[in-house]
DRENDO-1510 file (C-alpha; in Angstrom, 1 decimal, always signed):
<recs>
REC; n; res; u; v; w
REC; 1; MET; +211.8; +222.5; +145.8 .
REC; 2; ILE; +210.7; +220.1; +143.0 .
REC; 3; ARG; +208.6; +218.2; +145.4 .
REC; 4; GLY; +206.9; +221.4; +146.5 .
REC; 5; CYS; +206.1; +222.3; +142.9 .
REC; 6; LEU; +204.7; +218.9; +142.2 .
REC; 7; LEU; +202.5; +219.2; +145.3 .
REC; 8; PHE; +201.4; +222.6; +144.2 .
REC; 9; PHE; +200.4; +221.5; +140.6 .
REC; 10; LEU; +198.7; +218.4; +142.1 .
REC; 11; LEU; +196.7; +220.7; +144.3 .
REC; 12; ILE; +195.8; +222.8; +141.3 .
REC; 13; ALA; +194.8; +219.8; +139.4 .
REC; 14; ILE; +192.6; +218.6; +142.2 .
REC; 15; ILE; +190.9; +222.0; +142.5 .
REC; 16; VAL; +190.3; +222.1; +138.7 .
REC; 17; ALA; +188.9; +218.5; +138.7 .
REC; 18; GLY; +186.7; +219.4; +141.7 .
REC; 19; TYR; +185.4; +222.5; +140.0 .
REC; 20; THR; +184.8; +220.6; +136.7 .
REC; 21; PHE; +182.9; +217.9; +138.6 .
REC; 22; TYR; +180.9; +220.5; +140.4 .
REC; 23; ALA; +180.2; +222.6; +137.3 .
REC; 24; LEU; +179.1; +219.6; +135.2 .
REC; 25; SER; +177.6; +217.2; +137.7 .
REC; 26; VAL; +175.6; +219.3; +140.3 .
REC; 27; PRO; +171.9; +219.7; +139.2 .
REC; 28; TYR; +170.6; +223.3; +139.1 .
REC; 29; LYS; +167.2; +224.9; +138.8 .
REC; 30; GLY; +166.9; +228.7; +138.7 .
REC; 31; PHE; +163.4; +228.9; +137.3 .
REC; 32; GLY; +159.9; +228.3; +138.5 .
REC; 33; GLU; +157.7; +225.3; +137.7 .
REC; 34; GLU; +159.0; +225.0; +134.1 .
REC; 35; THR; +160.7; +227.1; +131.4 .
REC; 36; PHE; +161.1; +226.9; +127.7 .
REC; 37; ILE; +164.2; +227.8; +125.8 .
REC; 38; ASP; +163.7; +228.4; +122.0 .
REC; 39; ILE; +167.1; +228.1; +120.2 .
REC; 40; PRO; +166.9; +229.4; +116.7 .
REC; 41; VAL; +168.9; +227.9; +113.8 .
REC; 42; GLY; +172.4; +229.3; +113.6 .
REC; 43; THR; +172.7; +230.1; +117.3 .
REC; 44; SER; +176.3; +229.9; +118.5 .
REC; 45; THR; +177.4; +227.9; +121.6 .
REC; 46; GLN; +178.1; +231.1; +123.4 .
REC; 47; GLN; +174.6; +232.5; +122.6 .
REC; 48; MET; +173.1; +229.2; +123.8 .
REC; 49; ALA; +175.0; +229.4; +127.0 .
REC; 50; ASP; +173.7; +233.0; +127.5 .
REC; 51; MET; +170.1; +231.9; +126.9 .
REC; 52; LEU; +170.4; +228.9; +129.2 .
REC; 53; GLN; +171.8; +231.1; +132.0 .
REC; 54; ARG; +169.2; +233.8; +131.6 .
REC; 55; GLY; +166.5; +231.1; +131.7 .
REC; 56; GLY; +167.8; +229.7; +134.9 .
REC; 57; VAL; +168.6; +226.4; +133.4 .
REC; 58; ILE; +172.3; +226.5; +134.2 .
REC; 59; ARG; +174.1; +228.4; +136.9 .
REC; 60; SER; +176.8; +229.9; +134.7 .
REC; 61; ARG; +177.3; +230.2; +130.9 .
REC; 62; TRP; +180.9; +229.2; +131.5 .
REC; 63; HIS; +179.8; +225.8; +132.7 .
REC; 64; PHE; +178.1; +225.2; +129.4 .
REC; 65; MET; +181.2; +226.4; +127.5 .
REC; 66; LEU; +183.2; +223.9; +129.5 .
REC; 67; ALA; +180.9; +221.1; +128.5 .
REC; 68; ARG; +181.3; +222.2; +124.9 .
REC; 69; ALA; +185.1; +222.2; +125.2 .
REC; 70; MET; +184.9; +218.6; +126.5 .
REC; 71; ASN; +182.6; +217.5; +123.6 .
REC; 72; GLY; +184.0; +219.3; +120.6 .
REC; 73; SER; +182.5; +216.9; +118.1 .
REC; 74; ALA; +178.9; +217.2; +119.3 .
REC; 75; LYS; +176.4; +218.9; +117.1 .
REC; 76; LEU; +174.1; +221.1; +119.1 .
REC; 77; GLN; +170.6; +221.3; +117.6 .
REC; 78; ALA; +168.1; +224.2; +117.3 .
REC; 79; GLY; +164.6; +223.9; +118.6 .
REC; 80; GLU; +162.4; +224.5; +121.6 .
REC; 81; TYR; +163.4; +222.8; +124.8 .
REC; 82; ARG; +161.3; +222.4; +127.9 .
REC; 83; PHE; +162.9; +222.2; +131.4 .
REC; 84; SER; +161.0; +221.4; +134.5 .
REC; 85; GLU; +163.4; +219.6; +136.9 .
REC; 86; PRO; +166.9; +220.4; +138.1 .
REC; 87; GLU; +169.5; +219.1; +135.6 .
REC; 88; THR; +173.2; +219.0; +135.5 .
REC; 89; VAL; +175.1; +220.9; +132.7 .
REC; 90; THR; +176.0; +217.6; +131.3 .
REC; 91; GLN; +172.4; +216.6; +131.0 .
REC; 92; VAL; +171.4; +219.9; +129.5 .
REC; 93; PHE; +174.2; +219.7; +127.0 .
REC; 94; SER; +173.3; +216.1; +126.1 .
REC; 95; ARG; +169.7; +217.0; +125.5 .
REC; 96; ILE; +170.6; +219.7; +123.1 .
REC; 97; ALA; +173.1; +217.6; +121.4 .
REC; 98; ARG; +170.6; +214.8; +120.7 .
REC; 99; GLY; +167.8; +217.3; +119.7 .
REC; 100; ASP; +165.4; +216.4; +122.5 .
REC; 101; VAL; +163.1; +219.2; +121.6 .
REC; 102; PHE; +159.7; +219.7; +123.1 .
REC; 103; ALA; +156.8; +218.2; +121.2 .
REC; 104; TYR; +153.2; +219.4; +121.3 .
REC; 105; SER; +150.6; +216.7; +121.1 .
REC; 106; LEU; +147.8; +217.2; +118.6 .
REC; 107; THR; +145.0; +214.7; +118.4 .
REC; 108; VAL; +142.9; +214.8; +115.2 .
REC; 109; PRO; +139.6; +212.9; +115.8 .
REC; 110; GLU; +137.8; +211.0; +113.0 .
REC; 111; GLY; +135.4; +213.4; +111.3 .
REC; 112; ASN; +137.3; +216.6; +111.9 .
REC; 113; ASN; +137.6; +218.8; +108.9 .
REC; 114; MET; +140.7; +220.9; +108.0 .
REC; 115; PHE; +139.2; +224.0; +109.7 .
REC; 116; ASP; +138.8; +222.0; +112.9 .
REC; 117; ILE; +142.3; +220.8; +112.6 .
REC; 118; ALA; +143.6; +224.3; +111.9 .
REC; 119; ALA; +141.8; +225.7; +114.9 .
REC; 120; ALA; +143.3; +222.9; +117.2 .
REC; 121; ILE; +146.8; +223.7; +115.9 .
REC; 122; GLU; +146.3; +227.4; +116.6 .
REC; 123; GLN; +145.4; +226.6; +120.2 .
REC; 124; LEU; +148.9; +225.1; +120.6 .
REC; 125; GLY; +150.2; +228.7; +120.3 .
REC; 126; PHE; +152.7; +228.6; +117.6 .
REC; 127; MET; +150.8; +228.8; +114.3 .
REC; 128; LYS; +147.8; +230.7; +112.9 .
REC; 129; SER; +144.9; +228.6; +111.7 .
REC; 130; THR; +144.8; +230.5; +108.4 .
REC; 131; ASP; +148.4; +229.4; +107.7 .
REC; 132; PHE; +147.5; +225.8; +108.0 .
REC; 133; VAL; +144.4; +226.1; +105.9 .
REC; 134; LYS; +146.5; +227.7; +103.2 .
REC; 135; ALA; +149.0; +224.8; +103.4 .
REC; 136; ALA; +146.1; +222.4; +103.1 .
REC; 137; SER; +145.1; +224.1; +99.9 .
REC; 138; SER; +148.7; +224.0; +98.4 .
REC; 139; PRO; +148.6; +223.0; +94.8 .
REC; 140; LYS; +151.9; +221.2; +95.1 .
REC; 141; LEU; +150.8; +219.0; +98.1 .
REC; 142; ILE; +147.5; +218.3; +96.4 .
REC; 143; LYS; +149.2; +217.3; +93.1 .
REC; 144; ASP; +151.6; +214.9; +95.0 .
REC; 145; LEU; +148.7; +213.3; +96.7 .
REC; 146; ASP; +145.5; +213.3; +94.5 .
REC; 147; PRO; +145.3; +215.7; +91.5 .
REC; 148; LYS; +141.4; +215.4; +91.6 .
REC; 149; ALA; +141.2; +216.8; +95.1 .
REC; 150; PRO; +140.2; +220.5; +95.6 .
REC; 151; SER; +142.3; +220.5; +98.8 .
REC; 152; LEU; +143.9; +218.1; +101.3 .
REC; 153; GLU; +140.5; +217.8; +103.0 .
REC; 154; GLY; +139.9; +214.1; +103.8 .
REC; 155; TYR; +143.6; +213.2; +103.5 .
REC; 156; LEU; +144.7; +214.7; +106.9 .
REC; 157; PHE; +144.4; +211.4; +108.6 .
REC; 158; PRO; +142.9; +211.2; +112.1 .
REC; 159; ALA; +145.6; +210.3; +114.6 .
REC; 160; THR; +147.7; +211.8; +117.4 .
REC; 161; TYR; +150.7; +213.8; +116.1 .
REC; 162; LYS; +153.8; +215.2; +117.8 .
REC; 163; LEU; +154.5; +218.7; +116.5 .
REC; 164; THR; +157.4; +221.0; +117.2 .
REC; 165; ARG; +157.4; +224.8; +117.3 .
REC; 166; HIS; +159.6; +225.2; +114.2 .
REC; 167; MET; +157.5; +222.9; +111.9 .
REC; 168; THR; +156.0; +224.7; +109.0 .
REC; 169; PRO; +152.3; +224.3; +108.0 .
REC; 170; GLU; +153.4; +222.4; +105.0 .
REC; 171; GLN; +155.5; +219.9; +107.1 .
REC; 172; ILE; +152.5; +219.3; +109.4 .
REC; 173; ALA; +150.1; +218.8; +106.5 .
REC; 174; LYS; +152.6; +216.4; +104.8 .
REC; 175; GLU; +153.0; +214.4; +108.0 .
REC; 176; MET; +149.2; +213.9; +108.1 .
REC; 177; THR; +149.0; +213.0; +104.5 .
REC; 178; ASP; +151.9; +210.5; +104.9 .
REC; 179; ARG; +149.9; +208.9; +107.7 .
REC; 180; PHE; +147.0; +208.7; +105.3 .
REC; 181; ARG; +149.1; +206.9; +102.7 .
REC; 182; ARG; +150.3; +204.4; +105.2 .
REC; 183; ALA; +146.7; +203.7; +106.3 .
REC; 184; TRP; +145.5; +203.4; +102.7 .
REC; 185; SER; +148.3; +200.9; +102.0 .
REC; 186; GLU; +147.4; +198.9; +105.1 .
REC; 187; ILE; +143.7; +198.8; +104.1 .
REC; 188; GLY; +144.9; +197.3; +100.8 .
REC; 189; ALA; +142.7; +199.6; +98.6 .
REC; 190; GLY; +145.0; +199.0; +95.6 .
REC; 191; ARG; +144.0; +200.8; +92.4 .
REC; 192; THR; +140.6; +201.9; +93.7 .
REC; 193; ASP; +139.7; +205.5; +92.8 .
REC; 194; THR; +141.1; +207.2; +95.8 .
REC; 195; HIS; +139.3; +210.5; +95.4 .
REC; 196; GLU; +135.9; +208.8; +95.1 .
REC; 197; ILE; +136.4; +206.5; +98.0 .
REC; 198; VAL; +137.8; +209.1; +100.4 .
REC; 199; THR; +134.9; +211.5; +99.5 .
REC; 200; LEU; +132.3; +208.8; +100.1 .
REC; 201; ALA; +134.1; +207.7; +103.3 .
REC; 202; SER; +134.0; +211.3; +104.6 .
REC; 203; LEU; +130.2; +211.3; +104.3 .
REC; 204; ILE; +129.9; +208.0; +106.1 .
REC; 205; GLU; +132.2; +209.3; +108.8 .
REC; 206; LYS; +130.1; +212.3; +109.4 .
REC; 207; GLU; +126.8; +210.4; +109.3 .
REC; 208; THR; +127.5; +207.7; +111.9 .
REC; 209; ALA; +130.0; +207.0; +114.7 .
REC; 210; LYS; +128.7; +203.4; +114.9 .
REC; 211; ALA; +131.1; +201.0; +113.2 .
REC; 212; LYS; +128.4; +198.4; +112.5 .
REC; 213; ASP; +126.2; +201.0; +110.7 .
REC; 214; ARG; +129.0; +202.3; +108.4 .
REC; 215; PRO; +128.8; +199.5; +105.7 .
REC; 216; MET; +125.0; +199.9; +105.6 .
REC; 217; VAL; +125.2; +203.7; +105.3 .
REC; 218; ALA; +127.7; +203.1; +102.5 .
REC; 219; SER; +125.3; +200.8; +100.8 .
REC; 220; VAL; +122.5; +203.5; +101.0 .
REC; 221; TYR; +124.8; +206.1; +99.3 .
REC; 222; ARG; +126.0; +203.6; +96.7 .
REC; 223; ASN; +122.4; +202.6; +95.9 .
REC; 224; ARG; +121.4; +206.2; +95.5 .
REC; 225; LEU; +124.4; +207.0; +93.3 .
REC; 226; ASP; +123.6; +204.0; +91.1 .
REC; 227; ARG; +120.0; +205.3; +90.6 .
REC; 228; GLY; +121.1; +208.9; +90.0 .
REC; 229; MET; +119.4; +210.1; +93.2 .
REC; 230; ALA; +120.6; +213.1; +95.2 .
REC; 231; LEU; +122.4; +211.9; +98.3 .
REC; 232; ASP; +120.6; +214.4; +100.6 .
REC; 233; CYS; +123.5; +214.3; +103.0 .
REC; 234; ASP; +123.1; +216.9; +105.8 .
REC; 235; PRO; +126.9; +217.1; +106.6 .
REC; 236; THR; +127.6; +218.1; +103.0 .
REC; 237; THR; +125.1; +221.0; +103.4 .
REC; 238; ILE; +126.9; +222.0; +106.6 .
REC; 239; TYR; +130.3; +221.9; +104.9 .
REC; 240; ALA; +129.0; +224.1; +102.0 .
REC; 241; ALA; +127.9; +226.6; +104.6 .
REC; 242; ILE; +131.3; +226.4; +106.4 .
REC; 243; LEU; +133.1; +227.1; +103.1 .
REC; 244; GLU; +131.0; +230.1; +102.5 .
REC; 245; LYS; +131.5; +231.3; +106.2 .
REC; 246; ARG; +127.8; +231.3; +106.9 .
REC; 247; TYR; +127.2; +228.2; +109.1 .
REC; 248; ARG; +125.3; +229.1; +112.2 .
REC; 249; GLY; +125.3; +225.8; +114.1 .
REC; 250; VAL; +122.1; +224.4; +112.6 .
REC; 251; ILE; +120.9; +223.8; +109.1 .
REC; 252; HIS; +118.6; +226.5; +107.8 .
REC; 253; ARG; +116.3; +226.5; +104.7 .
REC; 254; SER; +118.7; +228.8; +103.0 .
REC; 255; ASP; +121.5; +226.1; +103.5 .
REC; 256; LEU; +119.3; +223.4; +101.8 .
REC; 257; ASP; +118.6; +225.8; +98.9 .
REC; 258; SER; +122.2; +226.8; +98.4 .
REC; 259; MET; +123.6; +226.0; +95.0 .
REC; 260; ASN; +127.0; +225.3; +96.4 .
REC; 261; LEU; +128.4; +222.2; +94.7 .
REC; 262; TYR; +128.9; +220.6; +98.1 .
REC; 263; ASN; +125.2; +220.7; +98.8 .
REC; 264; THR; +124.0; +217.2; +97.9 .
REC; 265; TYR; +120.4; +218.3; +98.2 .
REC; 266; LYS; +120.8; +220.3; +95.1 .
REC; 267; HIS; +123.4; +218.3; +93.2 .
REC; 268; ALA; +123.2; +214.6; +92.4 .
REC; 269; GLY; +126.3; +212.5; +92.9 .
REC; 270; LEU; +129.2; +212.9; +95.2 .
REC; 271; PRO; +130.4; +216.4; +96.2 .
REC; 272; PRO; +133.6; +217.8; +94.6 .
REC; 273; GLY; +135.7; +216.3; +97.4 .
REC; 274; PRO; +135.8; +215.0; +101.0 .
REC; 275; ILE; +134.2; +217.0; +103.8 .
REC; 276; ALA; +136.2; +215.7; +106.7 .
REC; 277; SER; +138.9; +213.2; +107.7 .
REC; 278; PRO; +137.5; +209.6; +107.6 .
REC; 279; GLY; +139.1; +206.9; +109.7 .
REC; 280; ALA; +140.1; +203.5; +108.6 .
REC; 281; GLU; +136.7; +201.9; +109.3 .
REC; 282; SER; +134.8; +204.4; +107.1 .
REC; 283; LEU; +137.4; +204.0; +104.3 .
REC; 284; LYS; +136.8; +200.2; +104.5 .
REC; 285; ALA; +133.0; +200.7; +104.4 .
REC; 286; ALA; +133.3; +202.9; +101.3 .
REC; 287; ILE; +135.5; +200.3; +99.6 .
REC; 288; SER; +133.2; +197.4; +100.6 .
REC; 289; PRO; +129.6; +198.6; +101.3 .
REC; 290; ALA; +127.1; +196.1; +102.6 .
REC; 291; SER; +124.8; +194.5; +100.1 .
REC; 292; SER; +121.3; +196.0; +100.5 .
REC; 293; GLU; +118.3; +197.6; +98.8 .
REC; 294; TYR; +118.1; +200.5; +101.3 .
REC; 295; LEU; +117.8; +204.0; +100.0 .
REC; 296; TYR; +117.1; +205.9; +103.2 .
REC; 297; PHE; +118.2; +206.0; +106.8 .
REC; 298; VAL; +117.6; +208.1; +109.9 .
REC; 299; ALA; +118.9; +208.0; +113.5 .
REC; 300; LYS; +117.0; +206.0; +116.0 .
REC; 301; PRO; +115.2; +208.2; +118.6 .
REC; 302; ASP; +116.7; +206.3; +121.5 .
REC; 303; GLY; +120.0; +208.3; +121.4 .
REC; 304; SER; +122.0; +205.1; +120.7 .
REC; 305; GLY; +123.6; +206.6; +117.6 .
REC; 306; GLU; +122.3; +203.7; +115.5 .
REC; 307; HIS; +120.0; +204.1; +112.5 .
REC; 308; ILE; +116.8; +202.8; +110.9 .
REC; 309; PHE; +117.2; +201.8; +107.3 .
REC; 310; SER; +114.4; +201.8; +104.7 .
REC; 311; THR; +113.9; +200.8; +101.1 .
REC; 312; ASN; +111.0; +203.2; +100.3 .
REC; 313; LEU; +110.0; +206.7; +101.2 .
REC; 314; ALA; +106.8; +205.7; +103.0 .
REC; 315; ASP; +108.7; +203.6; +105.6 .
REC; 316; HIS; +111.4; +206.3; +105.9 .
REC; 317; SER; +108.8; +208.9; +106.6 .
REC; 318; VAL; +107.4; +206.8; +109.5 .
REC; 319; ALA; +111.0; +206.4; +110.9 .
REC; 320; VAL; +111.6; +210.2; +110.6 .
REC; 321; GLN; +108.4; +210.9; +112.5 .
REC; 322; ALA; +109.4; +208.4; +115.2 .
REC; 323; TYR; +112.8; +210.2; +115.4 .
REC; 324; ARG; +111.2; +213.6; +115.8 .
REC; 325; ARG; +108.7; +212.4; +118.4 .
REC; 326; GLY; +111.5; +210.8; +120.3 .
REC; 327; THR; +113.8; +213.8; +120.3 .
REC; 328; GLN; +111.0; +216.2; +121.3 .
REC; 329; ASN; +110.2; +214.2; +124.5 .
</recs>
């Protein structure tokens, strides 16, 4: 009798062990190519189990509850999770316990302005561009970074970022400005006037993509600043039009005549702030311009992206005419 009972309980134990092994160790995929499960903060284990079952990630909610019972000390983390392959309940539970949330990749190219960045974030599908622009104009974030700056424009460092659905606009902006701080430190700018350098660097960034031309472009602007000349920088005119929501893809006479403070055709000196996000090389050029007497530059007509530099208006006019002839052919 006793032996029969022992055999019965042993059989039950084997069945339970077998079921547990099956429940936790057999991969399952009850969805199509991929699925996303967005777990809000405060979601209970039972609610998670229901969401995972409905999403086809696990076969049964009870399997997930079993995994929880066997891992009572684990802290399950909220976030958006992406599933594309069959996974065991143990693997699913482990991913949620370690917070393996899905990350969206955002690449900010050198020369992008905050409106470009905001539009790129909106395309990821979880944030409105207007919300990011508002964060980039947050007085608190600006004060912590550079009290002279009108916005975070210029300080949203160009790089590739990993963003999650539940990040706030402020968190994203701070991550970008933190990256700027690291880059600024690596450059070794020291006590240099950050606002002035970043503003000048943003003009350099928008004027040329050629690394070898950047120190020379910087020297032109420095020479003009030293002489009290207007910078006559087309990208600042474009930025003024963007701020006023009237930019139409090309510069019009009305743009050049605009009295907006960012229009460096009408106002001598640097604009009130940066007009885009400069990269490290443009920042370096702004800090250490080339030594030259040049006051003008224009793109070469060969499409190389390089520039012709001049010390006087007569030579510059010749270079401008050559550029126009070359672009009209």
